[in-house]
C-alpha positions as semicolon CSV with decimal commas, in nm:
position;residue;x (nm);y (nm);z (nm)
1;M;6,623;-0,105;-4,998
2;T;6,414;0,179;-4,862
3;L;6,426;0,529;-5,018
4;R;6,550;0,667;-4,682
5;Q;6,860;0,452;-4,728
6;W;6,892;0,562;-5,110
7;G;6,897;0,903;-4,957
8;R;7,144;0,828;-4,745
9;L;7,406;0,643;-5,022
10;E;7,326;0,949;-5,222
11;R;7,430;1,186;-4,967
12;F;7,760;1,006;-4,885
13;F;7,863;0,936;-5,278
14;S;7,792;1,295;-5,282
15;D;8,020;1,361;-5,008
16;C;8,297;1,144;-5,174
17;D;8,364;1,385;-5,449
18;G;8,491;1,231;-5,750
19;I;8,773;1,060;-5,483
20;L;8,628;0,698;-5,552
21;G;8,641;0,668;-5,929
22;S;9,001;0,866;-5,914
23;D;9,335;0,651;-6,022
24;E;9,492;0,693;-5,701
25;F;9,190;0,546;-5,535
26;R;9,164;0,240;-5,774
27;R;9,523;0,191;-5,741
28;A;9,457;0,160;-5,384
29;L;9,207;-0,114;-5,413
30;R;9,509;-0,354;-5,535
31;Y;9,735;-0,279;-5,260
32;G;9,689;-0,520;-4,935
33;H;9,596;-0,360;-4,594
34;H;9,593;-0,508;-4,247
35;G;9,592;-0,841;-4,386
36;A;9,368;-1,051;-4,663
37;P;9,082;-1,008;-4,804
38;N;9,163;-0,616;-4,704
39;T;9,309;-0,380;-4,921
40;I;9,366;0,022;-4,873
41;G;9,084;0,120;-5,050
42;T;8,821;-0,085;-4,875
43;H;9,003;-0,011;-4,555
44;C;8,961;0,402;-4,666
45;A;8,599;0,330;-4,760
46;R;8,454;0,170;-4,457
47;A;8,647;0,450;-4,213
48;A;8,463;0,716;-4,479
49;W;8,121;0,538;-4,435
50;A;8,180;0,541;-4,060
51;A;8,312;0,914;-4,044
52;F;7,933;0,989;-4,261
53;R;7,748;0,792;-3,998
54;V;7,936;0,927;-3,707
55;C;7,891;1,303;-3,862
56;R;7,476;1,223;-3,939
57;F;7,437;1,098;-3,536
58;F;7,591;1,406;-3,432
59;H;7,423;1,647;-3,658
60;V;7,765;1,756;-3,791
61;S;7,735;2,070;-4,005
62;P;7,740;1,925;-4,399
63;E;8,064;2,144;-4,466
64;H;8,241;1,919;-4,182
65;E;8,042;1,614;-4,238
66;R;8,194;1,664;-4,619
67;E;8,539;1,708;-4,497
68;A;8,511;1,430;-4,279
69;V;8,418;1,206;-4,497
70;R;8,713;1,312;-4,754
71;A;8,970;1,311;-4,521
72;A;8,864;0,966;-4,435
73;L;8,852;0,853;-4,807
74;C;9,238;0,967;-4,836
75;H;9,407;0,921;-4,484
76;D;9,545;0,593;-4,589
77;L;9,623;0,680;-5,006
78;F;10,009;0,719;-4,983
79;G;10,043;0,543;-5,308
80;Y;10,253;0,237;-5,294
81;D;10,234;-0,108;-5,127
82;W;10,410;-0,149;-4,814
83;Y;10,361;-0,515;-4,770
84;A;10,600;-0,504;-5,076
85;M;10,885;-0,345;-4,903
86;P;11,187;-0,529;-4,778
87;G;11,148;-0,588;-4,390
88;A;10,783;-0,495;-4,385
89;R;10,694;-0,875;-4,311
90;E;11,000;-1,043;-4,112
91;K;10,922;-0,953;-3,754
92;P;10,530;-0,835;-3,651
93;W;10,658;-0,499;-3,523
94;G;11,005;-0,499;-3,697
95;R;11,176;-0,159;-3,759
96;E;11,005;-0,100;-4,160
97;R;10,713;-0,120;-3,981
98;A;10,741;0,106;-3,725
99;R;10,870;0,360;-3,954
100;H;10,545;0,312;-4,209
101;C;10,321;0,380;-3,921
102;V;10,530;0,721;-3,867
103;R;10,574;0,812;-4,262
104;H;10,283;0,707;-4,403
105;P;10,029;1,017;-4,290
106;G;10,275;1,266;-4,431
107;E;10,303;1,041;-4,759
108;A;9,928;1,013;-4,761
109;A;9,869;1,406;-4,715
110;R;10,084;1,451;-5,007
111;V;9,956;1,231;-5,274
112;A;9,593;1,354;-5,151
113;G;9,654;1,732;-5,132
114;R;9,832;1,710;-5,504
115;A;9,536;1,505;-5,606
116;F;9,255;1,633;-5,485
117;G;9,341;1,982;-5,323
118;L;9,255;1,903;-4,958
119;N;9,169;2,235;-4,726
120;D;9,349;2,255;-4,386
121;R;9,115;2,044;-4,180
122;E;9,132;1,746;-4,434
123;R;9,499;1,795;-4,421
124;D;9,513;1,803;-4,060
125;A;9,294;1,476;-4,002
126;V;9,503;1,284;-4,248
127;L;9,807;1,382;-4,082
128;K;9,694;1,295;-3,728
129;H;9,494;0,973;-3,797
130;M;9,743;0,787;-3,633
131;F;9,710;0,944;-3,281
132;P;9,873;0,857;-3,061
133;V;10,143;0,692;-3,259
134;C;10,233;1,016;-3,436
135;K;10,319;1,336;-3,291
136;G;10,078;1,598;-3,201
137;F;9,686;1,620;-3,091
138;P;9,449;1,595;-3,405
139;K;9,347;1,995;-3,406
140;Y;8,984;1,982;-3,532
141;S;8,664;1,770;-3,458
142;V;8,710;1,623;-3,830
143;S;9,022;1,469;-3,739
144;W;8,904;1,324;-3,420
145;V;8,630;1,191;-3,623
146;V;8,871;1,054;-3,853
147;T;9,091;0,929;-3,613
148;L;8,805;0,759;-3,452
149;C;8,673;0,584;-3,755
150;D;8,967;0,479;-3,839
151;K;9,018;0,291;-3,544
152;L;8,675;0,145;-3,587
153;A;8,784;0,024;-3,930
154;S;9,074;-0,119;-3,869
155;T;8,888;-0,352;-3,605
156;R;8,644;-0,435;-3,881
157;D;8,929;-0,504;-4,077
158;L;9,134;-0,744;-3,866
159;G;8,775;-0,923;-3,804
160;A;8,756;-0,997;-4,145
161;K;9,130;-1,102;-4,151
162;I;9,037;-1,359;-3,855
163;A;8,733;-1,488;-4,072
164;Y;8,884;-1,502;-4,406
165;H;9,171;-1,742;-4,232
166;Q;8,896;-1,959;-4,062
167;G;8,694;-1,973;-4,413
168;L;8,409;-1,758;-4,323
169;A;8,206;-1,527;-4,508
170;V;8,242;-1,187;-4,420
171;R;7,937;-0,957;-4,507
172;Q;8,049;-0,603;-4,645
173;P;7,791;-0,309;-4,663
174;V;7,668;-0,185;-5,025
175;A;7,851;0,126;-5,004
176;I;8,201;-0,031;-4,990
177;R;8,150;-0,303;-5,218
178;F;8,426;-0,210;-5,472
179;R;8,650;-0,408;-5,739
180;P;8,960;-0,267;-5,897
181;V;8,953;-0,215;-6,254
């Protein structure tokens, strides 16, 4: 790894500001998300890394970059294993699954706000990351970045799920190799 790459990783982890080591994030590493082998924690980390890269590409201010990374890390920390809920697996798009799609951004904003003290832009990004499924447009540029990066990370998760079920190995970037404690 080059010195430039280490500098990028150092900047990324400084933007994460203690979220990666928190109990909420460690708990999220245990809950499945978008099918095996993905977890909520790895999905949020993928979205955060993508948000970091998008912000660096467009020369976003360091303040907004930090907010985008923090919001992307928190966007799905809703604090429960929704696959364990009754009715979650009955139909591909059953009623419980549809409720979860609409309800989880508010739960994630509540949990993350209590644990990490989100500001207005971060809170809006967490609440609106399911656009266009949820009501309301993302209000800030940070919210749009998190929404886009969530879609990118979800697509990557789907590819990992397909590869996992076909017995293929999926390489994860260094920044998101986590193990639950």
